[in-house]
NUZA-782280 format. One line per field, with one value per residue: residue in one letter; y, z, x of N, C-alpha, C, O in turn; residue number from 1. Coordinates in Angstrom, 3 decimals. Each point is the difference from the previous one (the first is absolute). Example, Ala and Ser with C-alpha at 12.3 -4.5 7.8 and 13.67 -1.06 7.14 Angstrom:
<nodes>
residuo [A;S]
n_y [-5.690;1.069]
n_z [7.800;-1.385]
n_x [13.190;-1.386]
ca_y [1.190;1.190]
ca_z [0.000;0.060]
ca_x [-0.890;0.820]
c_y [1.200;1.090]
c_z [0.000;0.730]
c_x [0.900;-0.770]
o_y [-0.019;1.108]
o_z [0.665;0.169]
o_x [1.036;0.509]
num [1;2]
</nodes>
This chain:
<nodes>
residuo [X;X;X;X;X;X;X;X;X;X;X;X;X;X;X;X;X;X;X;X;X;X;X;X;X;X;X;X;X;X;X;X;X;X;X;X;X;X;X;X;X;X;X;X;X;X;X;X;X;X;X;X;X;X;X;X;X;X]
n_y [19.962;-1.936;-1.773;-0.178;-0.982;-2.243;-1.040;-0.172;-1.669;-2.102;-0.540;-0.498;-2.112;-1.640;-0.181;-1.086;-2.234;-0.482;-1.181;1.968;0.136;0.848;2.171;1.221;-0.163;1.167;2.197;0.584;0.001;1.905;1.831;-0.268;1.451;1.108;0.778;0.229;-1.972;0.095;-1.496;2.171;-0.462;0.141;1.595;-0.463;0.054;-2.142;1.762;-1.549;0.961;1.260;-1.214;-0.652;1.477;0.309;-1.395;0.451;1.518;-1.277]
n_z [88.779;0.267;-1.067;-2.163;-0.373;-0.017;-1.845;-1.696;0.160;-0.562;-2.175;-0.940;0.350;-1.326;-2.026;0.089;-0.171;-2.050;1.546;-0.039;1.941;1.648;0.423;0.877;2.217;1.320;0.387;1.456;2.182;0.390;0.395;1.534;-0.786;1.826;-1.060;2.127;-0.987;-0.672;1.216;0.304;-1.515;0.340;-0.964;-1.793;1.724;-0.060;0.560;-0.924;-0.502;-1.858;-1.843;-0.583;-0.982;-2.168;-1.502;-0.517;-1.635;-1.763]
n_x [76.485;-1.072;0.871;-0.544;-1.981;-0.065;0.739;-1.453;-1.486;0.591;0.085;-1.977;-0.652;0.762;-0.908;-1.965;0.204;0.690;1.109;1.055;1.090;-1.254;-0.364;1.659;0.277;-1.385;0.234;1.599;-0.518;-1.104;1.252;1.608;1.532;0.695;-1.803;-0.705;-0.176;2.125;-1.145;-0.504;-1.571;2.216;-1.243;1.257;1.434;-0.646;-1.272;1.332;1.949;0.008;0.399;2.066;1.367;-0.473;0.904;2.124;-0.106;-0.473]
ca_y [1.391;0.310;0.082;1.272;1.059;-0.088;0.523;1.453;0.570;-0.085;0.997;1.346;0.189;0.141;1.295;1.053;-0.151;-0.687;0.688;-0.163;-1.247;-1.094;0.179;-0.189;-1.419;-0.738;0.336;-0.580;-1.452;-0.569;0.689;0.422;-0.882;-1.175;-0.512;-1.440;-0.394;-0.775;0.772;0.356;0.294;1.425;0.313;0.756;1.415;0.200;0.163;-1.079;0.288;0.925;-0.751;-0.879;0.850;0.454;-1.147;-0.345;1.084;-0.065]
ca_z [0.084;1.381;0.772;-0.347;0.691;1.424;0.155;-0.192;1.196;1.068;-0.279;0.251;1.450;0.508;-0.435;0.812;1.453;0.484;-0.300;-1.404;-0.264;-0.053;-1.206;-1.177;-0.077;-0.468;-1.405;-0.838;0.064;-0.467;-1.168;-0.898;-1.076;0.586;1.028;0.244;0.803;1.125;1.239;0.432;-1.123;-0.316;-0.960;0.507;0.246;1.037;1.317;0.848;1.402;0.513;0.129;1.166;1.194;0.298;0.498;1.339;0.927;0.328]
ca_x [-0.372;-0.364;1.242;0.641;-0.743;0.338;1.359;-0.054;-0.625;1.000;1.040;-0.517;-0.057;1.363;0.543;-0.616;0.063;1.203;1.257;0.397;0.739;-0.973;-0.814;0.853;0.336;-1.177;-0.264;1.057;-0.058;-1.266;-0.546;1.069;0.453;0.651;-0.906;-0.033;-1.162;0.493;0.089;1.340;0.879;0.057;1.060;1.150;-0.227;-1.016;0.618;-0.508;0.318;-1.015;-1.251;0.148;0.051;-1.365;-0.759;0.477;-0.334;-1.439]
c_y [0.397;0.135;1.315;1.178;0.010;0.555;1.518;0.686;-0.024;1.072;1.406;0.291;0.199;1.345;1.125;-0.097;-0.641;0.845;-0.275;-1.311;-1.184;0.087;-0.248;-1.470;-0.832;0.255;-0.617;-1.520;-0.618;0.639;0.333;-1.029;-1.288;-0.659;-1.521;-0.303;-0.792;0.895;0.257;0.335;1.485;0.254;0.763;1.462;0.298;0.043;-1.011;0.248;0.920;-0.715;-0.892;0.819;0.486;-1.137;-0.351;1.060;-0.071;-0.867]
c_z [1.442;0.861;-0.278;0.674;1.492;0.258;-0.147;1.224;1.183;-0.185;0.310;1.495;0.591;-0.380;0.872;1.485;0.557;-0.277;-1.452;-0.299;-0.143;-1.284;-1.263;-0.180;-0.518;-1.482;-0.926;-0.061;-0.582;-1.267;-1.052;-1.054;0.524;1.059;0.084;0.884;1.239;1.220;0.351;-1.113;-0.329;-1.001;0.667;0.188;1.043;1.355;0.979;1.477;0.616;0.208;1.238;1.286;0.389;0.587;1.429;1.035;0.466;1.203]
c_x [-0.343;1.251;0.726;-0.697;0.323;1.400;0.024;-0.614;0.972;1.070;-0.494;-0.090;1.392;0.604;-0.555;0.322;1.272;1.242;0.424;0.732;-0.954;-0.826;0.819;0.369;-1.158;-0.238;1.043;-0.116;-1.255;-0.554;1.051;0.360;0.628;-0.881;0.047;-1.201;0.414;0.163;1.457;0.965;-0.081;1.124;1.143;-0.378;-1.062;0.702;-0.594;0.238;-1.053;-1.333;0.050;0.021;-1.390;-0.826;0.409;-0.348;-1.450;-0.269]
o_y [1.084;0.889;0.611;0.938;1.062;0.716;0.688;1.065;0.980;0.680;0.803;1.120;0.855;0.626;0.961;1.022;-0.025;0.897;-1.045;-0.595;-0.875;-0.992;-0.678;-0.509;-0.886;-0.935;-0.523;-0.605;-1.157;-0.606;0.262;-1.088;-1.040;-0.632;-0.699;0.826;-0.362;1.067;-0.918;0.358;0.525;-0.655;0.519;0.551;1.140;-0.815;0.329;-0.359;-0.227;0.288;-0.048;-0.373;0.049;0.206;-0.355;-0.297;0.580;-0.156]
o_z [0.447;0.846;0.917;0.447;0.602;0.979;0.745;0.412;0.738;0.952;0.571;0.432;0.863;0.816;0.306;0.685;1.217;-0.843;-0.557;-1.053;-0.839;-0.711;-0.919;-1.121;-0.833;-0.774;-1.060;-1.053;-0.420;-0.697;-1.153;-0.052;-0.653;0.926;-0.953;0.824;0.815;-0.087;-0.003;0.273;-0.291;0.057;1.107;-0.734;0.450;0.276;0.819;0.832;1.132;0.955;0.772;0.983;1.185;0.947;0.818;1.191;1.027;0.402]
o_x [0.377;0.088;0.549;0.660;0.159;0.211;0.698;0.460;0.111;0.385;0.738;0.274;0.196;0.677;0.706;0.034;0.179;-0.030;-0.334;-0.228;0.215;-0.157;-0.459;0.016;0.191;-0.206;-0.340;0.198;0.019;-0.814;-0.342;-0.573;-0.077;0.507;0.345;-0.391;-0.848;0.608;0.821;1.146;-1.075;1.041;-0.141;-0.820;-0.121;0.881;-0.858;-0.834;-0.429;-0.721;-0.959;-0.641;-0.333;-0.760;-0.849;-0.089;-0.352;-1.152]
num [1;2;3;4;5;6;7;8;9;10;11;12;13;14;15;16;17;18;19;20;21;22;23;24;25;26;27;28;29;30;31;32;33;34;35;36;37;38;39;40;41;42;43;44;45;46;47;48;49;50;51;52;53;54;55;56;57;58]
</nodes>
């Protein structure tokens, strides 16, 4: 339960403060039906390129 609360809090922060591709990717990968607990695992349809481009621009 604590882990689920932490994920929900992370998602809420990303939805409010991150670009849509990042927030959508996190929510789909950690909260969606195809969620996975493995680092770097994202379901189909997530804009991985936009996430990587944002990380490299920082």
